[in-house]
N, C-alpha and C positions, 0 to 999 in steps of 0.2 A: 108621450110614450117614446117618440123618437129621440128626444133629449135623454131620457133614461137609458135607452139602449146604447146610444152613442157614449154616454158617460160610463156605462157598465163596461163596454168594450175597451174604452181608454183605460179604465181601472185594471182590467184583466191584462191588457198589454203592458201597463206600467208594472203590475205585479210580476208578470213573466220576465220583464226587463230586470227588475230587482233580483229575482231569483237567479237569473243568468249571471248578473254581476256578482252576487254573493257566492255562487259556485266558483266563478273565475277567481275571486279573491281567496276563497278557502283552498282551492286547488293550487294557486300560486304560493300560498303560505306553506303548504305541506311540501311542495317542490323545494322551496327555499331551505326548509328544515333538512330535507334529504341532501341537498347540495352542500349545505354547511357541515353536516356530519361526515359526508364523504371527503370534503376538504380537510377536516380535522384528521380523519384517518390517514389521508395522503401526507399531511405534515408530519404526523407521528412516524409514518414509514420512512419519510425522508430523513428524519432526525436519527432514526435507528440505522439507516444506511450510512449516514455520515459517520456515526460512531464505529460501525464495522469497518469503513474504509480507513478511518484513522488508525484503528487497531491493526488492521492488515498492513498499513504502511509502516507502522513501527516495527511490526514483526519482520517484514521484508527487510528493513534497514538493519536490524540486529542480525538477521541471517546473512546479509551481504558482508557485514563486518566479521562474522564467524568464518565465512568463506575466505575472506582476505587473510585472516589470521591462519587458517589451515594452509593456504596457499604459500604464505611466507614460511610456515613451519616445514612444509614439504621441501621448499627450495633450500632451507637450512639443512635438512637431513641429507638432501642430495649432495650438497657441498661437503658435509662431513664425510659422506661415503667416499666422495672423490678424494678428499684429503687422506683418508685411510688407505685407499688404493695407492695413491702416490707415495704415502709413507712405506707401504709394503715394497713398492717398486724400488724406492730408494735403498732399502735395506738389501735388496737383491741386485743392485746395480753392478754391472760387470766392468764398466770402464768409467773414467773420470768425465768424459764429455756427456755421457748419458746422465751421470749424477748431477752435473751442472744444469742440464736441461730440466731435470726433475725438480731441483731447487727453484729454478725460475717458475715452474708450474705451481710449485707449493706456495711461493710468494703470491702469485696471482690468486690462488685459491684462498689463502688467508686474507688477502685484501677483500675479496668478495664475501668471505665469512664476516669480517668486521662490518662491511656495509649491511649485510643481512641481519646481523645482531642489532645494529643500530635501528634498522627498520622494525624489527620485532620489539625492541624496547619502546620505540615510539608507539607501536600499535598497542601494546599491553600497558603502556604508561609507566614503564619501569625506568627509574633514574639510577645512574651509577655515580 
């Protein structure tokens, strides 16, 4: 009887041990599935984030180019305005020295306009 009781106790302990191992394996397997699904979701989100960053970067670059074009156009308009003002002053010049000073100023303005046109042409890709 003692042998049977010891054997029965050992069988119960072995069965409990197997149940615990089975539970740990099952629990570990479900945790692995959860982890791998979360990793897949994270990979997908990273992929989408990279696409958004690339799109944003290209939009920022095009905005920067547009800003540079507008800045160059603004400078050209300012130089044209100054040229018109100088032209008006030249027509209304009272003496020769003032006229000569205005001519020198016009030459400088025209040189600057030529530089600005060259910059605009290179920015817009216009060849003459």
